MARPA-604476 format. One record per residue (C-alpha): x, y, z. Coordinates in steps of 0.2 Angstrom, whole numbers, plus 5000, padded with zeros to 4 digits. Layout:
<recs>
XYZ ...
</recs>
This chain:
<recs>
498351604960 496351634962 495351454959 493751494969 494051334978 493751324997 495551315005 495051155015 494551064999 496351104992 497550955000 499350985001 500550884998 501450815011 502550645013 502150585032 502350425035 502650345020 502250155019 502750025004 501149974995 501649794988 500649744972 500649564964 501849634949 503049744961 503649594972 505349524973 506149394962 505149254959 505549084960 505649024942 504648854939 505848754928 504948564923 506548514912 508248574918 509448454914 510648524929 509748494946 510648654952 509548744941 508048694950 508448794965 507248944969 507949094966 507949174986 509049044990 510949124995 511949154981 510449194969 510149334961 509149454971 509249624964 508249774972 506749734974 505349814962 504549884976 505750014978 504550104964 503150114975 503750144989 503150334990 501550294986 500350355001 498550304993 497550144995 496750164977 497150014966 496350094950 495050024939 495649844930 497249894931 498149714927 499349634941 500949634928 501949764920 503049894926 502350004943 503050184947 502250294960 502150474952 503350544968 504750414966 506350494962 507850384955 509250394967 510450364953 510950494938 512050424925 512650524911 513050464893 514550394887 515950534882 517850544879 517850564899 517650384900 518950314889 520450244898 522150314893 522750154884 521150144874 521150334871 522850304864 522150194851 520950294846 521650464844 521750444824 519750404823 519350534837 520150654825 519350604809 517650604819 517850774823 518350844805 516750754799 515550804812 516050994809 515850964790 514250904794 513451024805 514351174802 514751164782 513051024779 512151114791 511450924796 511250814811 512550664810 511850524811 512850484827 513250634838 514650584850 514850764856 513050784860 512150644866 510450634872 510650694892 509750574905 507850604908 507150454917 505250524915 504750404898 503250284897 502350214884 502350274868 500650344858 500350274839 500650124828 501750054819 502650184806 501450334809 502650444819 502650414839 502250534855 502950474870 502150514885 503150524902 502550404917 502150584926 500850624912 501950734900 502050734883 503850744878 504750634866 504150684848 504450564831 503150644818 504650674805 505250494801 506550454811 507050614820 506650644837 506350804847 506550774866 505450914873 503950934888 502651044881 501851114896 500251154890 499850964883 498850924900 497250844906 496350934920 495050874931 493450974938 492350894951 490750994955 489450944969 487751034972 488251154956 489951224966 491551164960 492351094973 494051034964 495151084950 496651014947 497950974932 498450814934 500350854932 501750874947 502551014937 502451194943 502751294925 503151484923 501851494911 499851444913 500351514931 498351524933 498051344932 498251234949 499851124947 500951034957 499850874960 500350774974 501350644967 501250514983 499450484978 499450434961 500450284950 500750234935 500750054927 501350004910 500949844899 501449894883 500449934871 499350004885 499550104901 498650154916 498950304926 497750304945 497450464955 496850464972 496050614975 496550674994 494950745003 493750704988 493450514988 493750504970 494550384961 495250424943 496050294931 496750344915 496950204901 498050234887 497850124873 498750094856 498249984843 499849884842 499049714837 500249554831 499849494814 498849654809 499349754796 498049894795 497549944812 499349904819 499950054808 498750174814 499450364821 498250364837 498050334853 496750324864 496250394883 494850314893 494650384909 493750284922 492850404937 492550304951 491450404966 491750314982 490650454993 488850464997 488550624986 488250644968 489550734957 489850804942 491450754933 492350844918 494050804912 494850934901 496350894887 497351034882 498551044869 499751154860 499651154841 501651104838 502951094850 503351284852 504951274845 505751354828 504351244816 503051334825 503951504826 503451564806 501451564814 500151504800 499551364813 497951354817 496351264825 494451224821 493251104827 492450964822 491050824823 490950674814 489450564816 489550394807 488550234812 487650304827 489150364834 489750534837 491350614839 491750814842 493450874844 494650994838 496050994823 497551084826 498151114810 500151134807 500551164790 502351204792 503451104778 504150994773 502950874781 501450984786 500150874798 498450884806 498250844826 496450804831 496050784849 494450714850 493050654862 491450524860 489850604863 488650464873 486950504880 487750514897 489150644891 489350834886 490750874875 491351054874 492951144866 493851314866 494751344849 496251424853 497051504869 498751534871 499951434879 501351544883 500051664893 499351654912 497951534906 496751624916 495351624901 495251434899 495451394918 494051514924 492951454908 493151264917 492951334933 491151434930 490251264925 491351124923 491251154904 492051274891 491351404881 491551294862 491551444851 491251424832 492151424818 493951414815 495251514825 496451654814 497951594811 499451614823 500551754822 502551724818 503051704835 501651674846 500851514850 499251424850 498151284859 496551214860 495751104871 494350994874 493150944889 491950784893 490950804907 489850684914 488650664931 489050504944 487850454956 488450414974 489550254973 489550264955 490750244939 490950334924 491950324908 492650464897 493450454882 494650524873 495950504856 497250604849 497650574831 498950644818 498750644800 500550664791 500250554776 501450614765 503250634768 504950664762 506550634773 508050734775 508650754758 506750804752 507250704734 505750564736 503750584741 503250424751 501450394759 501450294775 500550134777 498850204785 498450304769 497850144762 496450124774 496150324777 496650414760 498350534756 497650694756 497850754774 496050744779 495850584788 496050644807 494250664810 494050474801 495650414812 494750494829 493150414825 493950244821 494950244836 493550294850 492350174840 493850014839 494850034855 493649904863 494049784850 495849814851 495849804869 495049614869 496349584853 497849644866 497249534881 497049374869 498749404864 499649434880 498449324894 499349154889 500949234895 500249334910 499549204918 501049074916 501249034933 503148964928 503449154922 504249264933 503549434934 504749534930 504849454913 503149474910 503449654911 505049654901 504549554887 502849654881 503649844888 505249814877 504049824860 503949994862 505250014850 504649924835 503450074835 504650214843 506050154834 505950314822 505050174813 504350214797 503050084786 502850154769 501850114754 502850064739 501850094721 501950014707 503150124698 504350124713 504749924707 505349974689 506949874689 507049684688 508049594702 509349474697 508949314702 507049324699 506449354717 504549314711 503749364727 504649544729 503449654722 501849564728 502749594745 503149744744 501649794736 500649714749 501449744766 502449904761 504149944767 504649954785 506150044792 506750054810 508050144818 509750054826 509450184840 508650334842 510350404844 511150304831 510150354816 510050214803 508750114797 508749944797 510449914804 510649734800 512149674810 510849734826 509249684818 509949504818 509649514837 507949614838 507349534822 506549404834 505149534838 504649554822 504649364814 503649314828 502349474829 502349534811 503149404801 502549484784 503549654790 505149534792 505149474774 504749644767 506249694776 507449544770 506849584754 507449744755 509149694761 509349574745 508949694734 510049824742 511549674743 511449654724 511749834721 513249944721 513650124725 515650144720 515550314725 517250334736 517250374754 518550394769 518050304782 518550354799 519150214808 520450174797 520650334786 520750234770 519550274756 518450154749 516850124739 515050154749 514450004744 515149834737 514049714727 513549554733 513849614752 512549654764 512449844767 512749874786 511049984786 509750044774 510050244776 509950404786 508150474789 509050654787 509750594771 508850484758 508450284765 508350154753 508850264738 510650294748 511250154760 512750144771 512450284782 513850214793 515550294790 516550224805 517050064796 516849974777 515749854781 516149774766 517549714776 516449654791 516449454793 514649444800 513349544789 513149424776 513149254789 511649354798 510849374782 510849184778 510449134795 508949254795 508249194779 508549004786 507449044803 506349164795 505849004781 505848894797 504649004808 503549034793 503548894782 503449004766 504548914753 504349034740 505249174750 506749044751 506949014733 506949194731 508349214744 509349054737 510449154725 510749304736 511249194750 512349104737 513149264732 513549334749 514049164755 515249174738 515949344745 516249274764 517149134758 518549264755 518849294772 519449094776 521249144769 521948964775 520548884766 520248774782 518348804782 518448934796 518549114791 519849234799 519449424807 520349554799 521549624815 520149764816 518349784824 517549694809 515849644817 514449704827 515549754842 516349894831 517649944845 518249784851 519749714839 519649534832 520949434824 521049284816 519849124819 518649184832 517349124846 515949254837 516249264819 516949094819 515349024826 514249124816 515349074800 514848884805 513148914808 512948984791 513748854783 512548744793 510948804786 511548824768 511848624769 510148624774 509448754759 510448674747 509348514751 507848584750 508248684735 508848504725 510648584725 511548424726 513248464721 513148634732 512548544747 514248444747 515248574745 514648664761 514648504770 516348484766 516748664771 515848644788 516648464790 518448554789 517848714797 517248594814 518848514816 519648704814 518548784826 518748664842 520548654838 520948834838 519548904850 519048774862 520148774879 519148644890 517948784898 517148894884 517948974865 519349094867 518849274861 519949244848 521749174842 522849324843 524449334853 523649464862 523049444880 521349484877 521249324866 520849224880 519449324886 517849234890 516549334881 514749324882 514249314866 515149174859 513649064857 512749174845 512849034830 512248904841 510749034847 510149044830 510448854826 509248814841 508148934835 507948854818 507648674825 509448644821 511148614831 510748454839 510648264836 511048244817 511248444813 512448464828 513848584825 514648634842 514648484853 513248494867 514448474881 515548624874 514048724873 513348694890 515048724897 515348874890 513848934895 514048894913 515748974910 514949134907 513749114919 515049094932 516249224926 515149354917 513549364928 514049314945 515849384946 515149544938 514349674950 513749544961 512749434948 511449584949 511749674931 511749544919 513249484908 514749584906 515349554887 517049514890 517949454906 519649394909 520049214916 520349294931 518849354934 519149534929 518149624915 518949624899 519349824898 520749794881 519249904873 517750024876 516649884873 517449744883 516849804900 515249854892 513449774895 512449754881 510549734884 510149634867 511649514870 510949454886 509349424880 510149324867 511249234880 509749214890 508649134875 510349014871 510448974889 508448904891 508848824873 510148714882 509148674897 509948794909 508348904911 508448964927 510249034924 509549114908 508149214919 509349254933 510549324918 509149414909 508349484925 509949574928 509749704913 508049714918 508149774936 509449864931 508949984917 506949984923 507150014941 508850074945 509450194932 507650234928 508050204909 506150144906 505550154887 507350204881 508350044884 510050084881 511249974869 512549974884 512950024902 514550004913 514649924930 514650124935 514350284931 513850274911 512750214899 512750224880 511650244865 509650264873 508250184864 509150064854 508449914844 509549764849 508449724865 506849684855 507949504855 506949484872 505749374861 507049264858 506749194874 505049184871 505349094855 506548984867 505148954879 503948904866 504948774858 505448714874 503648674877 503248604860 504448484863 503948444879 502048424871 502848324857 501548394847 501748534832 501148714836 500048804826 500848904810 500749054804 499749094787 501149164781 501249084764 501448904755 502248794767 503548674766 504448624780 506248534786 506048394796 505448444813 505048614812 504048724824 503148874820 502949034830 501749014845 500949184844 499049174842 498649254823 
</recs>
């Protein structure tokens, strides 16, 4: 390869004398400072013998040989050297991982699933909502995604790849596009002395480019919604810091919706010579797959001057149906910078022309006019370059943006046309990309100030361990990158008058739109409600209006029915798609027609599930409690009455406690439950308890008395049938697993405490029993599992062996563990809660390499299941528990969310996130 750069300036990448570079955020497990632990044993430091001490996160930086710390890189977050290789390579869960005993149980559903899969993929030519035969393979590469909430996302890997794409709503393409790169060019005294693609790749295309960056002198740092990549350029006395910014702004319902990302390059000249520096941003129009193959793609330069600020760049037009879009790669023009471009080049060629153009003078030719449309099967890409002069020991700032404008969308069935939320502010005609670019480059500094104001109180809290600060913010990636859509709701879309009134329905949906996020990137169902129960804490704490909007949508769907017969795969029986007055499992599949056709889930008939109705009631009260929106509560009250009336059918013996049906009839949809159970029975009692509270608030005395009577009888039955002196039994069957210790057995108490209930006059579960059960879970499910370093296994037998009676009982569910940790914090077992949750974070983010794709589940060895899953957002329940703990200690009310008319129950505590 010819580069015209002296060989002495081309530094080889060799790993010699490796040194561990320790940063404040990559230390070992910190001591958790607990001021109000009820048990003295919980206040011991975590480095004492017997305490959880998983692998030190410094391992991710062990390969780093550089000395550069980067420009204003924060101390907390997830940090990794670009040369790091994860030693453990796991595989997605498949049939080979099922034990013979469980395989025998699942033969029927396996056969029916294959029939359904064949019909879906081969006959209908659609993608299954869960493709068990083609799981997404392990790729230990992902970093912070770009893009706000609901406008599509583009994920950059921690090595700089553009590698995971969700532009079509809810549909993912896991593909690294090689042409999408940043390249640096350094010139001294009019000569180019260094030119390097900032990528470790060595691809077979664009071979004239200088690939193979030495990763031992660079690291990546993520603290969502921002990320930093620091490059120490060997032999050049130059450090580059690329800061990636996305407008994820709590309590903001405008900028948080924008499909944009900003890249700010801070270049530090640590030498004694002046320097010319150029950063070139290249990007392919499309992903190079079948969507691009027909051709007709074209690029054109643009320049937008507004309010004294000028932005220049390229528009990459991608008119392929059904969802055409325009991508804008742009840069900010200042008095100290020069912006140039190449309108079009072939990303599948050697790239010689582009490389030499930059090499010659650190700028690009900037031809005028649009490119010719691409031919069938021929790719097209463009480049934007920013150059600046850098004095000795100086620093300069080069600013880029990436925006995409796909205003009008259809889902897979191509029936209903929707407009994305951001079109309310930037128009619906598909010409917004320049304005989006200009807005992003002029507003990102304000976004960063708001992000810092939100995050700093938590980051600066010395009582919180460093891993938790990373996990809390980085797990939020899924709110944007969960196949998320945020849609406008036109007036004519709400023609029906819902039963029960719901006076705030239309104003809520019209003002805040319709929100949907997937159960997981591999489990393609919007707003899966049994899982949202866990994840919803992030939404109600940070974007409460979106949570309320989702609740209104769920209430609407509850009151409707779809009597179309369907064969369910687990039982083989036929039943309606959706029955009236029961909560739907999900709001639909993005490859079909969500909202119009709900319940994409075909494994079970969820009308008979025992948890969905209860979770709606609990979330309604929790949302009212944290927002104080009395209008919302009154709108939801008739729906709560309806679903609880449906739920009472499951109390067959009228003892005040529901019974499970002898199959997997709840969120653990592979774990059979029979009779009264700890999980569903606990949720039932908690839901009955909040119905008592809501009846009082809604002045329904007769209903209050009715549910008070049920609660009294149900509490007695629950304790009598399930409490064994150490914990609540899994269920009441005669099977051996009925004595299993379930990590999620206190879910009802968890929600009660989040609602300011569950103690004193509103106690449902005896506090000594709750604390004893949590201690038993910690002893068995946490400490006796994987050395206490992998979180809590779902089920553990009383003799200390994981429950293998189902395919889910011996898994660790990350979102469940975070909820369990929150419950421990609520009950004063704070150190145990942090220990429990830390095991999951260390396992997922540091050992398995699953950053920004936290799975639903993993086993002690070999496998994981369902990458990039909704439930781990429940880590925000830990934050709520901590904030409520602090509020109780301070004995003073906290700032309320401004979300509607206020009428709080006694002792209510608002969310603490600053608005």
